[in-house]
N, C-alpha and C positions, 0 to 999 in steps of 0.2 A: 591611481591609488588614492583612496580617501584618507584624509587626515586621521592620524591616530590620536585619540583624545586621552590616552592613558600612558603616554611615553614619559615615564618618570626617571629613567636612568640618566644620571648626570652626563652632560656632554661638554667637553673642553674643546674650544676652537682656538688654534694657535696661528696667528697671522703676523705679517710684517709689512712688506712694501709692495704687495701685489693686489691692487684693488679689483682687477678683473677676475682673477681666480677666487679671491675672497667672496665676491658677489655670487659666483657660481656655486660655491660651497654653501653659502647662506641660503640660496634658493632651494637647495636640496634639504637642508636641515629644517627649514620652516615647514616643509611638507609633512613632517611627523609631529608637528605641534609640540615641541619640547617644553617640558615643565621646569627644567633645572639646567641653566646654562652658565658656563664659565668661559669668558672671552679674554684672551691674552693677546697683546700686540707689542712686539719689541720696538725700541726706539731707533731713530735714524743714526747712521754713522756720523761722527764728528766732521763738521765742515763739508758735508755732502748735501748740496741743495736739492739734488734729484731725489735723494732719500727722504728729505724733509717733505717734499711735495707729495711723494707717493705714500708715505706713512700717514700723513695728514688725511689724504683722500681715503685710504683704507679705513682709518678710524672713524671717519664721518659715515662711511657705509655701515660699519659695525654698530655704531650708536643708533643710526636711523632705522636699521633693519629690524631691531628687536625691541622697539618702543612698546609693543603690546604684550610682550612676554613679561610676566610679573616676577619670576624668580631668576634673576641674572646678576652676575658679578663681573666687573671689568678689572683687568690688570694691565695698565698701560705704562711702559717704562719710558722715562725721559731720555735715557741714554741707550746706546746700542750694546746689548749684552752678548750678542753672537749666538750661534746655534747651540753650542754646548751649555752655556749658562742660561740662555733665554728659555729654551724648551724645558730644561730641568726645573727651573724656577716656576714655570707655568704649571707643570704637573705636580710639583710639591705644593703649590698653592691650592690646587683643587683638592688634593688629599689631606689638607688641613681641615676640610669640612666634610669630605665624603669617604666612604669605605670602598667604593667602586666607581668606575667611570669609563666613558668612551672618549678617545683622543683623536682629533682630526686636525692635521695641518692644512694650511690654506690651499694647497695644490692637490689634495686627495679628495676626489669627488666620489661619494658612495652611492651604490645602488640602494634603493630603499630597503631591500631585504637585509642589508648590512646591519641596520639598527636593531631590527627584531632578532636577528641571529646573535648579535652581541648580548642583547638583553637576556635572551634565553640561556646562553652559555654562562653568563655571569651568575645567574640564579642557580643553574644546575650544578656548577662547580665551585660555588662560593666557599664551601667548607672542605674542598679537596685541594690540599696544598701541593699536589703533584702538578696541578695546572697553574702556569705562570701568567699566561695572557691569551687573548683571542685576537685573531687578525681577520681582515676581510680580503687580504691580498693573496691570491693564488697564483703561483708561478708555473703551474703545470699545463697551462693553456687549456684549462677546463677538461683535461683528461681525468677520468674517474680514478681515484686512488683509494683502494680498499672498497668496502661495500657500504660505507656509511655516508651521511651527509657531510661529514668532516673527517679529518684524520689528525694525527698528532705529529708534531715536528719539534726538533730541538732548537730550531732557529726562531727567535721572535721576529716580527715584522713591524715596521713603523709606518707603513702606508695605510692608515686607517686601522685602529686597533683598540683594544679595551683591556683593562686589568683591574686588580684590587689593590687597596692600600697595603694589604699584607705582603704582596709581592714587591711593590714599589719601595717599601721600607728597607729592603735589602739592597737597593740600588746605591752604588757609590760612583758618583760622577767622576771623581778624581782617581778611581781605582788605587787607593792608597796601599793596599796589600799586594799589588801586582808583583813586586820583586820576590816576595816570599812565595807567592803562588807559582811563579815561574821556576824558582829554585827547587821547590818541592815536587815539581812535575805534576801538579794536580790536574792540569788539562789533558795530560796523556791518557787519563782514564775516561775523559769526556768526549774526545774527538777520535774519529775512526782511523784516519790515516796520518802519516808523517807529514804529508803535504798540507793537510788541514792545520796541524799543530804549528807548522812553520809559518803559515799565513797569519794565524791568530797571535802568535808570539810577536811577530814583526809589527803588526798594526797596533797591538797593545803597548809594545815598547815605545812606539812613536807617540802615542797618546800620553803615556806616563812621563817620558823623558823630555819630549819636545812640544807637548800640548798641540799635536797635529795628527790628524785633521781636527778642525774645530767642530766637533760633533758630540753627540750624547749616546747614540744608539749602539755602537760597539761595546760600550760599557754596560749597557742594558743586556746585551747578549751574554757578556761575561757573567753577569749576576745569574742569568738563567742556567748557564753551564754549571756554575759552582753549586747551585742548589738543585740540579737535575730537574729544573722546571720545564714543563712542556707547553708548547703553543698550539692552540686549536686552529686549524686551517680549513676553511670551507672548500668543498669540492667544486664550487663555482666561484670564479673571481667576482668580487663585489666592490672593487675599488679601481677607479681610473685616475692615474696621475697625470695632471695637466701642467706640471711645473717645469717642463723641459724647454726653458727659454733663457733669455739674457738676464732675467731677474732671479734665477734660481741661485741657491746657495751652493749646492753640490751637483745638481743634474742640469748641465748646460746644453748638452747636445743629444740628438736622437729622439727616441720616443719610448714611453714606458712599455715594458714587455708584458702586456696584459690584454685580455679580451673582455670587453663588457659593452653590451648594447645599452648605453646609458639612457637612450630616449625611449626604450621600450621596457617599462618597469616590470612587466610580467615575463620577460624573456629568460630570467635567471632564477626562476622559482626553485628554492631548495627546501621547501616545507611540504609535508610534515617532516620533522627531524627524524632521521634514522641514526642511532648511535653506532659507532664501530663495534665489531664483535670483540676486539681485543684492545687492551689499553697499552699499546706499545708504539714507539716511534716508527713511522714508515721510512725505512732507511733508503729505499730506492728514490722516493720523492725528495728526501733531504740531499741525496747525492746530486740530483739535478740542480737543486738550489745552490749547493756548494760550487758546482761547475759554472753556473751562470753568474753568481753573485760574489763568490768568495775566492777560495784557493784555486779554482779552475781558471782564473783570469790569465795566468801566465801560460798554462798548458794549452789553452784554447785562444791564444792571443789573436790568431787570424780571424776567429769568429768575432771577436770584439772590434777588430778593424773594419770588418765588412757588415756588422750586424745592422747597420742602418739601411742596407739594401734589402728590401722586403723579401724578395724571392729567395735569395741566398740564405737569409735568416731562417726562413721556414724549412729549407732543406737541411740546414745544420741542426735545427731542433728535431726534425724527424730522425736524423741519424742518432742523436743523443737518446731520443725516446726509444729507438730500437735497441741501442747499445745497452741501456739500463733495463729494458723490458718492463716498462712502467705499466703497460696494460695488463 
């Protein structure tokens, strides 16, 4: 793919202590010739010499790699902020200057179509407040959902995504109103099943009362639920997560559940864009995401125990696919 000389959509890169993954992401970003870059890197944990070494190496790569790009800003923290504060601060920082942007953490490697897809969707829906965000992460194993290039989901995704300042302004990292939201039963009208409600109440209780897990994205999902915000999901997966290793913050084992031929940039063509016929959530697709990522974890615990075994994983997925009649 030839370099795009007109890619002006702001891009935020969020890195920490993974120089190898960061370099791979940089290699892909540079192919689109970005005009507007924001580059954030969290600091090392206190008294952790390995962190200091890896963070230093990562920052050297970030500084060296974008010497020729004229419009770029850096946000390097001296101290370790952690995932919850560090990612939130980085996105806040970008939206001090921008009305929209693409966000990529250091382990999320995009297909080149991801950038154009996000740019087109950001423009198409910039004044449509029903749309909360755009993602490149498809969890349907490239099964066609609906008849469009993309479909609508109630679940935001953080493995390569884009949004507007208008949405992010409603984000509350500390979910300060959570006790009132729970008491009033507001989520009962937003979630389909009792199982879903129980899952989200439990995880949000942990975040509010115990500040655990140290993350930011469940809170982002809550803001989407409360505002009935929809996420645009492409019908082809456009993101490969390469962060399943010892340097990960949350994804230590296994392998990302996605399919992408990252070396063949023409293999995932999703253009020209075909818009869905109806502006509604695809409930069957969301049911599958809920089963694989959220409240289905307990119900399908055996799936999670053995999901690293490739053949069994494929069989389980086909069972779920048939059960939900996604096709």
